[in-house]
N, C-alpha and C positions, 0 to 999 in steps of 0.2 A: 503494499500500499504506500503511496498512491499510485493510481494509473494515469494513463494519458487522458487528458481532459480536451474535448473539441472546443475550438475557439468560437464556434457558433452553433446555434441549435441544430440538432439533427431532426428533432421532432418540434414543430411549431405548436404553441397553445392553440387550443380549440377556441374559436370564437363563441362568446357567450350566447349569441343569437341561435347558435346550432345545438345548444345542450337541452335535454329533456328537463321538464318542469321539476321532476323529482331530484334530478341532479342539481339544478339551481338551488332548490330548497335546501338539499345537503350541504351545499357550498355557502350558504347565507352567512355563516360566521367567519368564513375564510376569505375576506376581503380587505384590502388595504385601506388607508385613509381617504383615498379617492373613489372608493367603491368598486375597484376593480378586483376580480378573482386573482388571488395569488398566482403567479406563473406556474410554479410547481403543480398545483391543483388543476389548473387549465391545461396543462400538458398531460397529465395523467388522466384527463377527461376524455381522451381518445378511447378509453376502456371505461365507459361510465358505470356499469354494474360493479366492476372490481373497485373503482374509486370509492363508490358510496359504502361498500362493505369495508374498505380500507379505513375510511374516515372515522368509523366507529372505534377501531383499535387505536388510531391516532389521537383521537379525542381523549381517550384514557391516559395515554402516554404523556400528552402535553397538558391536559386539564385536570385529571383526576388522579394522577401519579402520587404515591404515598411518600416519595422522597421530597426533601426541602427543594423549593423551587431554585434557589441559586445553585445548589449542588447538581440537580439536574441540567441545568444550562452549562455549567462548567463540563460535564461529561459530553453533552452534545457539541460544544465547541472544540473539545479535544479530537472527537471523531471527525468533525468538519475539517480540522487543521491536518490531521493525519492523512485524510482522504483527498485533501485539496479540493474540497467542494465548496466553491466560492459563494453559491447562492445559500447553501445551508449555513455557511459561516455568517454571511451578512445578515440574515434573518435572525439568527440567534445572538449575535452581538447586540443587536437592537433590543431583543427581549431581554438579555442579560442586563443591559444598561437600564432598562425600566424596572428591573427587579432590584436595582441598587448596586450592581457589581461595577467596580472601577475597571477601566482599561487595562491597568496593571495586573489586576487579578485574572482577567480574561486572558491576557496574553501568557501569564505564568502557567495557567492550566493548559493552554494550547500547546505551549513549547516544552512542557516538562519541567520547568522551574518550580517545584512544588513546595519546596521548603517552607516558604512563608504562609501556605495555606493551612487550614485547620485539619486535625487528624481525620475527621470524617472525610473531607474532600480529597485528601491524599489517598485514602483507602479506595474511595470510589474511582478515582482517576487510575490508580493502579489496576483496578478490576476491569475498567473500561479498555486498557491497554492489552491486558491478558485476554479478555474475550475477543478484542480485534485479532490478536496474534494466534491464539490457541483455541478460540471458541470454548473456553473453559477457565477455571481458576484452580491453582494447586491448593493443598490442604492448609498451608500456612496463610495464604490470602483468604481462604473461606473463613478461618478462624477470625481473622481481622474484621472481615464483613459481619460475621455473627456477633462480634463484641459491640458493634455500633448499630446494627440493624435488626429488625424483625425478618422473619421468613417472607412475610408479604413484601417488605421493602426490597429484600434481595430479588424477589421475583420481579419487582418493578425495575431494578437495576438491569437485568437480563432483557426486559422488554424495552427499556429506553436505548440500550445499545443496539439491539436487534433492529428496532424501528428506524433509528438514525443511520445505521449502516446501510439499511434498505434505501432510504432516501438519498444518501450520498451516492450509492450505486445508481439510482435513477438519475440523479443530477449529473453525474459524470459520464454516464452512458448516452442519455438523450441529448446532452449539452443544454440543459436548463441554465439560462443566462441570469445574472444577478439583474435586480431591477433598478439599475442606475449605479452611481459610484458606491464602492463599498464603504460602510460606516467606519471600518477599521480595516487596514491592510491585512490581508490573509498571510500569516507567517509561513515562510518557506522552510519547512523542516528538512534536516538532513536525513538521508536514507537510513532509517533506524527500524529495528525490529521492536525492542522493548526498552522502556526508560524505567530505571529502578525507582521504587517508592521512597 
């Protein structure tokens, strides 16, 4: 990780006028400040049935997750940086800032400079890297997760990483482009397998 990211969209977003009413209803909460459907969802609308089903899961991960909001955002930003998924990075920098995270903290999480982060966030970011690299965690990291989180929360860790790896894959493969200038430059990470916690 990361792979090659196309410089332009391979799949263009679907025009809103071409969407079914039930898809428009499902996408009602997924609009920007100007009322436009976010590009990621308008792109995935080429498969409307799958999109509506996916939004149910996505809504859990983004809106009903049992993890602290700021911790979840740091995990997502780490995934976006490692995947070099600029669209995902940009959207979640904006969400993280609204949640009160400073750019310094965002960049620390993204680049692996975790020493200044709290213990929970360090464990969650270590788990994020392990899940990216090995699709699992070893017993030592499992013990650290258990020391901080309930089983329900650990499951939400797995769902969060899985969801945002999926979205990064979609962004990078379909060439989903950022909606304007990036709120914060996407860090260019060295070719790394794992960053120690």
